[in-house]
Every structure is written in structure tokens, then in C-alpha cells.
VOTINU-247736 format. One record per residue: y, z, x of N, C-alpha, C in turn; residue number from 1; residue in three letters. Coordinates in steps of 0.02 Angstrom, whole numbers. Each point is the difference from the previous one (the first is absolute). Layout:
% VOTINU-247736
Y  Z  X  Y  Z  X  Y  Z  X  NUM  ALA
...
***
This chain:
% VOTINU-247736
5226  3398  5146  68  28  1  7  57  -50  1  MET
-29  -11  -60  3  50  -53  -35  64  22  2  MET
-58  -8  33  -38  59  22  39  39  53  3  ASN
34  -36  44  40  34  52  58  39  -31  4  MET
31  -30  -52  54  35  -35  -25  64  -32  5  ASP
-57  -5  -32  -30  59  -33  -17  54  52  6  MET
-26  -22  57  -17  47  54  63  35  27  7  LEU
53  -40  9  64  29  24  27  51  -49  8  ASN
-4  -16  -65  24  47  -52  -40  65  1  9  MET
-67  -8  8  -44  59  1  15  43  60  10  LEU
7  -31  59  15  38  61  68  34  -6  11  ILE
50  -37  -28  66  29  -10  -2  62  -45  12  GLY
-39  -5  -54  -6  57  -47  -34  59  34  13  MET
-52  -14  41  -35  54  35  46  36  49  14  LEU
39  -40  38  48  29  48  50  44  -38  15  ILE
24  -26  -57  49  38  -40  -30  66  -23  16  LEU
-63  -2  -26  -30  60  -27  -14  52  54  17  MET
-22  -23  58  -10  46  57  66  32  19  18  VAL
53  -41  3  67  26  15  24  51  -50  19  GLY
-13  -14  -64  20  47  -54  -38  66  8  20  VAL
-65  -4  13  -40  62  7  22  41  60  21  LEU
17  -33  56  25  37  58  68  32  -17  22  ILE
42  -39  -35  66  26  -22  -8  61  -44  23  GLY
-49  -3  -47  -13  57  -45  -22  61  40  24  VAL
-44  -12  50  -24  56  42  58  36  34  25  ALA
46  -39  29  55  32  35  54  26  -47  26  PHE
2  -28  -62  46  29  -50  -22  70  -19  27  LEU
-66  11  -6  -24  68  -15  16  48  57  28  THR
-5  -25  63  18  42  57  74  17  -1  29  LEU
42  -51  -15  72  12  -3  16  50  -55  30  MET
-35  -6  -57  13  47  -55  -15  72  21  31  GLU
-57  9  32  -19  68  20  46  28  54  32  ARG
23  -43  45  47  22  52  68  19  -31  33  LYS
26  -45  -44  66  12  -31  -2  63  -43  34  VAL
-52  6  -41  -6  60  -42  -6  63  43  35  LEU
-35  -7  57  -6  56  47  68  22  26  36  GLY
40  -47  21  67  17  27  47  24  -55  37  TYR
-8  -26  -62  41  25  -56  -17  74  -12  38  ILE
-64  18  8  -22  69  -12  0  42  65  39  GLN
35  -25  51  8  33  65  -68  17  32  40  ILE
-41  -51  7  -63  5  37  -14  -68  32  41  ARG
-53  -6  38  -11  -60  40  -32  -58  -38  42  LYS
-44  14  -47  -42  -54  -27  -60  -11  45  43  GLY
-43  -49  -15  -61  -8  40  16  -20  72  44  PRO
-28  36  49  15  -16  70  -60  11  47  45  ASN
-60  8  -30  -59  14  42  -40  -62  17  46  LYS
-11  -45  -50  -45  -57  10  38  -56  35  47  VAL
-17  -13  63  36  -52  38  68  26  23  48  GLY
39  -44  31  66  18  25  48  10  -58  49  PHE
27  60  -9  47  19  -54  -29  -15  -70  50  MET
-67  4  -5  -31  -10  -66  -4  -72  -22  51  GLY
5  -46  47  5  -71  -19  -66  -28  -28  52  ILE
-56  33  17  -65  -23  -26  -21  38  -63  53  LEU
43  43  -25  -16  41  -58  -19  -41  -62  54  GLN
36  -55  -17  -18  -39  -60  -72  -27  4  55  PRO
-22  -21  60  -67  -28  7  -52  56  -7  56  PHE
17  58  26  -46  57  -8  -5  20  -74  57  SER
56  -2  -36  -1  14  -72  -43  -50  -38  58  ASP
8  -64  19  -39  -53  -34  -75  10  11  59  ALA
-19  16  62  -71  11  15  -26  60  -40  60  ILE
42  53  -2  -20  60  -37  -11  -16  -75  61  LYS
48  -37  -29  -3  -15  -72  -61  -43  -16  62  LEU
-11  -52  40  -54  -47  -17  -70  28  16  63  PHE
-4  53  41  -66  28  16  -16  61  -43  64  THR
47  21  -43  -15  56  -45  -50  -21  -53  65  LYS
-29  49  -33  -50  -15  -52  35  -30  -62  66  GLU
-31  -53  -27  26  -30  -61  -30  36  -60  67  GLN
44  23  -45  -24  36  -59  -13  -50  -57  68  VAL
-59  4  -30  -16  -43  -58  -4  45  -62  69  PHE
42  -12  -48  4  44  -59  -54  -18  -51  70  LEU
-29  51  -31  -52  -12  -50  29  -28  -64  71  ASN
60  22  -19  28  -19  -65  58  -49  5  72  TYR
2  -37  55  55  -49  6  -24  -69  -23  73  SER
48  -44  -13  -16  -70  -11  -5  -31  69  74  ASN
-61  -7  26  -12  -8  71  35  -61  30  75  TYR
-9  -59  -29  27  -61  30  76  0  1  76  PHE
31  23  -55  73  4  -2  25  50  51  77  SER
-35  57  4  19  54  46  -4  -24  72  78  TYR
-52  -39  15  -14  -20  69  45  -58  22  79  TYR
12  -48  -46  34  -61  21  76  1  -8  80  PHE
27  46  -40  73  0  -11  40  12  65  81  SER
-20  46  46  38  6  63  -4  -64  42  82  PRO
-59  -33  -2  -8  -62  40  47  -54  -25  83  ILE
2  -8  -67  43  -52  -30  73  17  12  84  ILE
18  65  -6  69  21  13  21  -16  71  85  GLY
-45  13  48  14  -14  70  7  -75  12  86  PHE
-44  -40  -31  4  -73  7  66  -27  -28  87  MET
21  27  -57  64  -22  -31  59  15  46  88  LEU
-1  60  30  56  20  43  3  -43  63  89  SER
-58  -28  21  0  -45  58  19  -72  -20  90  LEU
-21  -21  -61  14  -69  -23  75  -11  -5  91  ILE
37  52  -22  73  -7  -9  33  -22  66  92  ILE
-29  22  56  31  -16  66  1  -74  14  93  TRP
-42  -39  -35  -1  -73  15  64  -35  -20  94  SER
43  32  -40  62  -34  -21  57  7  51  95  ILE
-9  44  50  56  6  47  5  -63  42  96  ILE
61  -24  12  8  -67  31  -8  2  76  97  PRO
-59  24  24  -6  0  73  -21  -70  23  98  TYR
29  -21  57  7  -72  13  -60  -33  33  99  PHE
-51  39  19  -56  -34  34  -60  -9  -47  100  PHE
10  11  -65  -55  -12  -47  14  -64  -39  101  ASN
-49  -23  -39  7  -63  -36  12  11  -74  102  MET
12  62  -20  16  14  -70  74  -12  -13  103  PHE
17  -30  -56  70  -1  -22  0  20  -73  104  THR
42  48  -17  4  25  -69  70  -16  -27  105  TYR
2  -47  -46  64  -14  -34  15  54  -52  106  ASN
-52  33  -24  8  51  -53  -22  68  26  107  LEU
24  18  60  -22  62  32  15  62  -40  108  GLY
60  4  -31  20  59  -38  -45  8  -61  109  VAL
-17  -57  -32  -44  2  -59  -69  26  19  110  MET
-26  -23  57  -66  21  24  0  75  15  111  PHE
54  24  29  7  72  15  -2  41  -64  112  PHE
36  -21  -51  1  37  -64  -69  -1  -33  113  LEU
-35  -56  5  -68  -4  -29  -47  48  35  114  CYS
2  1  67  -46  44  38  15  74  -11  115  CYS
65  18  -3  16  71  -11  -19  21  -71  116  THR
5  -46  -48  -22  16  -68  -75  12  -3  117  SER
-37  -38  39  -73  8  2  -20  66  32  118  MET
41  24  47  -15  62  35  -4  60  -46  119  GLY
34  -3  -57  -1  55  -48  -70  11  -28  120  VAL
-35  -56  -12  -67  6  -31  -48  37  45  121  TYR
5  -10  66  -46  35  45  11  75  -3  122  THR
64  22  -5  13  72  -6  -28  27  -65  123  LEU
11  -37  -54  -23  23  -66  -76  4  -2  124  LEU
-34  -52  26  -73  -1  -2  -28  54  47  125  ILE
33  10  58  -23  53  46  4  68  -34  126  ALA
55  12  -37  8  65  -34  -48  8  -58  127  GLY
-10  -54  -39  -42  4  -60  -74  5  17  128  TRP
-22  -41  50  -72  -5  14  -27  62  35  129  SER
44  42  28  -24  62  33  -25  51  -51  130  SER
19  -9  -63  -22  44  -55  21  73  12  131  ASN
62  8  26  28  67  10  67  2  -35  132  SER
15  56  -33  63  4  -37  61  -7  45  133  ASN
-4  31  59  56  -3  47  13  -72  22  134  TYR
-54  -35  18  9  -69  25  23  -46  -56  135  SER
-23  12  -62  22  -42  -56  75  10  -12  136  LEU
22  62  2  72  14  -9  41  -33  56  137  LEU
-25  4  62  34  -31  56  5  -75  -8  138  GLY
-55  -31  -23  -1  -72  -12  49  -21  -54  139  GLY
2  39  -55  47  -16  -55  73  7  23  140  LEU
13  52  38  68  9  27  20  -58  45  141  ARG
-47  -21  42  13  -55  46  17  -64  -38  142  ALA
-37  -13  -54  11  -61  -40  69  3  -33  143  VAL
15  57  -32  65  6  -35  57  -8  49  144  ALA
-7  31  57  53  -2  52  8  -71  28  145  GLN
-56  -32  17  4  -66  33  26  -53  -48  146  THR
-23  3  -63  23  -49  -49  75  9  -12  147  ILE
23  63  -6  71  13  -12  43  -28  57  148  SER
-21  14  62  42  -19  56  -6  -74  18  149  TYR
-55  -32  -23  -6  -72  11  53  -38  -38  150  GLU
19  26  -58  51  -33  -41  66  -2  37  151  VAL
22  58  25  64  2  37  -5  -38  66  152  SER
-59  4  32  -11  -36  64  8  -75  -11  153  LEU
-30  -26  -54  3  -72  -15  72  -21  -14  154  SER
36  40  -39  69  -17  -18  46  1  61  155  LEU
-11  49  45  40  4  61  -15  -60  45  156  ILE
-64  -19  4  -19  -59  38  32  -63  -29  157  LEU
4  -1  -67  28  -58  -35  74  -10  18  158  LEU
36  56  9  71  -5  19  7  -35  68  159  SER
-43  17  47  3  -32  66  -20  -73  -4  160  SER
-50  -14  -43  -25  -69  -7  54  -45  -31  161  ILE
39  28  -47  53  -39  -32  53  -21  52  162  ILE
12  42  50  49  -17  52  -23  -60  42  163  LEU
-66  -4  12  -24  -55  43  -35  -56  -40  164  ILE
-16  14  -64  -32  -48  -45  -65  -29  30  165  MET
-41  45  28  -64  -21  29  -47  59  3  166  ASN
-65  -12  -9  -50  54  3  -34  4  68  167  LEU
22  -40  47  -30  0  67  34  51  44  168  ASP
-41  42  33  28  54  42  34  -26  64  169  LEU
-18  -61  22  30  -28  61  74  -13  -11  170  VAL
19  -18  -61  69  -21  -15  49  59  8  171  ILE
-24  62  -9  45  58  6  33  3  69  172  PHE
-36  -23  50  27  1  68  62  -44  7  173  ASN
-2  -59  -32  55  -48  5  64  25  -33  174  LYS
-9  39  -54  58  23  -38  31  64  28  175  TYR
-33  31  50  26  63  27  22  -6  73  176  GLN
18  -60  20  22  -10  69  68  34  11  177  ILE
45  -6  -48  68  29  8  5  72  -25  178  LEU
-33  14  -56  4  69  -27  -67  18  -34  179  ILE
-24  60  12  -62  23  -31  13  15  -74  180  TRP
-52  -9  -39  5  13  -72  10  74  -16  181  PHE
-20  44  47  7  72  -12  74  19  -9  182  ILE
45  -37  34  72  14  -7  28  -28  -66  183  PHE
-31  -53  -25  22  -30  -64  -23  41  -60  184  LEU
-58  33  7  -29  38  -57  -30  66  24  185  MET
43  43  25  -23  64  28  -33  45  -52  186  LEU
31  11  -60  -33  43  -49  -68  -27  -22  187  PRO
-3  -67  -6  -62  -32  -21  -54  7  53  188  LEU
19  -4  63  -50  7  54  -27  71  3  189  SER
42  50  -16  -23  70  -1  -48  10  -59  190  LEU
15  -31  -57  -46  3  -58  -66  -33  19  191  CYS
4  -56  37  -60  -36  21  -42  44  46  192  PHE
33  37  45  -36  43  47  -37  55  -37  193  PHE
34  33  -48  -35  54  -36  -53  -27  -47  194  SER
9  -62  -26  -53  -31  -39  -61  -16  44  195  SER
13  -17  64  -54  -11  47  -39  65  12  196  MET
36  55  5  -34  65  8  -46  15  -59  197  LEU
26  -15  -60  -40  12  -61  -59  -48  -3  198  ALA
11  -62  20  -53  -51  -3  -57  16  48  199  GLU
16  30  57  -53  17  49  -25  72  -7  200  THR
19  34  -54  -22  69  -14  17  48  57  201  ASN
61  -6  26  21  43  55  45  56  -26  202  ARG
4  54  39  46  54  -15  71  -29  -5  203  THR
42  22  -48  -11  53  -49  -32  -23  -65  204  PRO
-32  -60  0  -30  -26  -62  -76  -1  3  205  PHE
-31  45  38  -73  -4  9  -38  41  -53  206  ASP
11  -18  -63  -32  38  -55  -74  -17  -7  207  PHE
-19  -59  24  -71  -18  -4  -42  43  47  208  ALA
33  32  50  -36  41  49  30  70  4  209  GLU
18  28  -56  34  65  0  -48  58  15  210  GLY
0  24  62  -47  54  19  13  63  -40  211  GLU
64  13  -17  16  63  -33  -22  0  -73  212  SER
-7  -60  -31  -20  -2  -71  -70  -29  -9  213  GLU
-17  -53  37  -61  -37  -14  -51  6  57  214  LEU
3  53  39  -45  12  57  10  -54  54  215  VAL
-17  -63  -17  17  -54  47  18  -64  -38  216  SER
-7  0  -65  18  -59  -39  -56  -50  -7  217  GLY
17  -63  -4  -51  -51  -17  -54  -7  54  218  PHE
14  23  61  -50  -9  55  -41  64  12  219  ASN
-1  44  -48  -32  66  11  -75  -5  15  220  ILE
-34  -47  -31  -73  -5  9  -19  -45  60  221  GLU
48  -29  33  -16  -46  55  -5  37  66  222  TYR
-48  -22  40  -5  27  68  -19  -57  46  223  SER
-1  13  64  -23  -49  49  37  -66  -6  224  SER
-37  -57  -3  30  -67  1  44  -15  -59  225  GLY
-19  24  -60  39  -13  -61  70  29  7  226  GLY
4  62  22  66  32  10  40  -36  54  227  PHE
-35  -20  55  34  -34  55  30  -66  -23  228  ALA
-35  -36  -44  25  -64  -24  61  9  -45  229  LEU
-1  52  -43  58  16  -42  61  16  44  230  ILE
-14  40  52  51  21  48  30  -61  36  231  PHE
-44  -46  23  22  -60  36  41  -45  -46  232  LEU
-22  -7  -63  36  -43  -48  70  26  -11  233  ALA
7  67  -6  66  30  -12  47  -13  59  234  GLU
-25  10  61  43  -8  58  15  -74  14  235  TYR
-47  -43  -16  13  -72  6  55  -21  -48  236  SER
0  28  -61  53  -14  -49  68  25  24  237  SER
0  58  33  63  27  27  30  -47  51  238  ILE
-42  -24  46  23  -47  51  25  -64  -32  239  LEU
-37  -25  -50  21  -63  -31  65  8  -38  240  PHE
8  56  -35  62  12  -37  60  5  48  241  MET
-10  31  57  53  4  51  19  -70  23  242  SER
-51  -41  11  11  -69  21  38  -39  -53  243  LEU
-19  8  -63  32  -35  -55  74  19  -6  244  LEU
14  66  9  69  24  -3  42  -34  54  245  PHE
-28  -6  61  37  -31  55  11  -75  -13  246  ILE
-51  -34  -27  7  -71  -14  54  -12  -52  247  ILE
2  43  -52  47  -13  -55  70  26  15  248  ILE
5  58  31  66  33  7  27  5  71  249  TYR
-42  -7  51  24  15  68  -10  -58  48  250  MET
15  -60  -23  3  -56  48  -57  -48  -1  251  GLY
-51  11  -43  -55  -48  -5  -50  7  57  252  GLY
-48  -46  1  -56  2  48  18  -35  64  253  TYR
-2  36  56  14  -29  66  -52  27  49  254  GLU
-17  -40  49  -47  24  50  39  25  61  255  LEU
31  58  -5  34  29  58  -7  76  -2  256  ASN
23  32  53  -8  73  7  36  38  -55  257  PHE
59  -24  -19  40  35  -51  -37  4  -67  258  MET
-36  -54  -16  -37  -2  -63  -52  56  -2  259  PHE
-37  8  55  -52  52  3  31  70  2  260  TYR
58  4  31  36  64  0  21  20  -71  261  LEU
24  -49  -39  18  12  -70  -61  21  -41  262  LYS
-57  -32  15  -62  17  -35  -21  72  13  263  LEU
4  21  63  -16  69  18  49  48  -34  264  VAL
63  -18  -2  52  42  -31  -14  10  -75  265  LEU
-18  -56  -34  -15  5  -72  -61  43  -13  266  MET
-52  -8  42  -60  42  -7  17  73  13  267  SER
45  11  48  23  69  15  34  31  -60  268  PHE
39  -40  -39  33  26  -59  -51  26  -52  269  PHE
-56  -36  -7  -53  23  -46  -24  69  21  270  PHE
-10  10  66  -25  64  25  53  54  -4  271  ILE
61  -19  14  57  47  -2  8  28  -70  272  TRP
-6  -43  -50  5  23  -70  -55  49  -15  273  VAL
-61  -14  26  -56  45  -12  12  69  31  274  ARG
30  0  59  12  64  34  59  39  -28  275  GLY
41  -34  -41  63  31  -22  -1  21  -73  276  THR
-25  -44  -44  8  12  -72  -62  31  -32  277  LEU
10  46  -47  -57  27  -37  -23  -50  -54  278  PRO
-58  14  -29  -26  -45  -52  43  4  -63  279  ARG
12  -58  -29  40  -6  -61  -40  24  -60  280  TYR
34  17  -55  -37  17  -61  -19  -64  -37  281  ARG
-58  -2  -31  -27  -63  -26  45  -32  -53  282  TYR
24  40  -47  42  -28  -54  67  -25  29  283  ASP
23  33  54  63  -22  31  -9  -67  36  284  LYS
-61  -11  25  -15  -65  32  8  -56  -52  285  LEU
-29  10  -59  3  -51  -53  72  -8  -24  286  MET
35  55  -6  70  -1  -21  42  -41  50  287  TYR
-12  13  65  36  -35  53  -10  -76  -5  288  LEU
-62  -20  -14  -14  -71  -3  32  -34  -60  289  CYS
-16  26  -60  20  -35  -61  73  10  -18  290  TRP
30  56  22  70  12  -20  50  -8  57  291  LYS
-24  -9  61  47  -10  56  -11  -68  33  292  SER
-61  -10  29  -12  -60  39  0  -64  -42  293  TYR
-29  4  -59  -5  -60  -43  70  -24  -22  294  LEU
44  45  -25  68  -24  -17  39  -26  61  295  PRO
-7  34  58  35  -23  60  -23  -70  20  296  ILE
-66  -9  1  -27  -66  22  18  -54  -50  297  SER
1  15  -65  19  -50  -50  74  -18  6  298  LEU
43  50  11  72  -13  8  13  -44  62  299  ASN
-34  17  55  9  -41  60  -26  -71  -11  300  TYR
-55  -6  -37  -28  -66  -14  50  -44  -38  301  LEU
31  29  -51  50  -36  -40  61  -18  43  302  ILE
19  49  44  57  -12  45  -13  -59  47  303  PHE
-60  -1  31  -15  -54  47  -9  -67  -35  304  PHE
-25  2  -62  -5  -62  -39  70  -29  -13  305  LEU
46  44  -19  70  -21  -12  32  -26  63  306  GLY
-14  35  57  28  -21  64  -26  -69  20  307  LEU
-65  -11  -12  -30  -64  17  30  -56  -42  308  LYS
12  14  -64  29  -50  -45  71  -19  22  309  MET
39  51  21  69  -13  24  -1  -43  63  310  ILE
-46  17  46  -3  -37  64  -23  -72  -10  311  LEU
-43  -11  -50  -24  -68  -14  57  -41  -30  312  ILE
***
């Protein structure tokens, strides 16, 4: 019986990971199409019907390119950090409460925070081990940015957790049957969304990959499979963050068409921001976090604590 359970869990995880990778492939296609229409052009439309096979052609191109091995790099760190980063971004997906697997996470939010904290190290090691000044600067920026925004992200999450008094993501669904949390805490949800942008290194907070200042940032020395894995990890994180936002603020986890529509809409917002906003200045990013988001999230936290005490 135990072996069958283990086999079911393994098969469930494999199905999930395949699903995530296909989702990431079509998210990249959606990004290129949306950015194309924002810039008044078509986007990819040659490979397959309306460019629908473009992501697979990109993947084949990336993985068949020549792998560059640097003479002056710390080889093992340089080689394995994208792999570990990609594995971490896939492991986080195991906490989503999808109903045909045998995993149950009572501490799902805690596990999410642990995995995202670990993701910082892969960026730092990728930047440092390349032994290039540009990549080192990109790695340092990524660490400073991610650590800063993790603080506000955790505090904003804590406000939602205080309302339901549980760390399990399944419970959010039960508490949002009558009203979504986004209506109860609109300013906080907007802070959470921009913290998600900073956490996933997306425009306008993509300082780790600033082409105008750092050539390409922490991934400058990567080519072929290494670059593809960094790319996949980033887009997998975008999809997961969109999912987390929906679970916490927009009605919880449900297996229906509306849920997937909300997920596509949230992913679209990530792309829309990229097509609309210019890159922020680095010192302003830090200022925004420590002097705006942190006080707002702390004030809301105290407010919800007081509200909970009154209701009890």
C-alpha cells in the first residue's frame, strides 16, 4: 500500500511538472504576442498556426546551441546554480492544493517563503561564479532587491493569514465564498502585486538583468541550456505568483473555467506592466520598499490584529 501511495505521489508530481512546463511555454508565447500588439506589430506568427509552435522551436534552438565553458569561472557553482534554481521553482508548485494528488500541506505559506528565500542564493551564486563584473553586480542587485521585497511580501501574507488563522492554502477558498479578500484589502493587494514583480525580477524592477547598464546582468555568461533553465525558472515563478495572488485575494483555488481565466488575466498583468512601464531607478526601488511598502504592510498587520481581537 505504501509503495502504491509513493508511486501515485510521484506520478502526480510528474503530471504537475509537465503541466507547468507547457504552461511556461505558452506564457512566453502570450508575452511575445501581447508585447507585439502593444508595439503595434504581430508577434511570432510563422512557426505553426499563428505562431503556436514558436515556444517549442525556441526551446529546441536554446538547448541545441553551443554551451560555453569559462576558463576563469568557479565551474561547479556556475554549472549547477541554474539547475538548482529551476528545481526550486518547480518544487514550490507542490504546495498548490490540486485535488488529485496525495500531498497535503498544512504549512503551505511557510514552505513557499522558504523556497523563495532559497531562490536568492542561486541568483547570487550564478552571478558570482561567472567571474564577470557585470554578472556579479547583477547578482548583488538581485539579492538586495529580493531580500528587501521578501520582508514586505511576508508581512502582507501575514495580514491575510491573520484573517483566516491558518497557513493552509486550501482554507482561503472557504473564507472567500461571499466576498474576495481583494475587496477587503485593495491597497494591500496592489502592494502584494508590485512586490511579486520585484520578487520575480520583472519590469519595472528587473535590475538583475539591466541591459542598459549591465549588458545582460547575472546571466551574461550563460548560453544554451543554462540560460534556458534560468529563463524557465523565471517564467515558472511568474505563473506561480499569479496563482498565489488568485488563491489569496481572488476567491481561492477552484477547478473551474473562471479560475484559469483569472490565472491568465494575472499573467497578462505581468506582461502588460512590462510593455507599459520603463525601468525604475535602483535607489528608488529600495526607497519604495523600505519607506512605503513596509510601513503600509505593518499598519495593515496591526489593523487586522486589532480587528481579529474585537471579533473574538
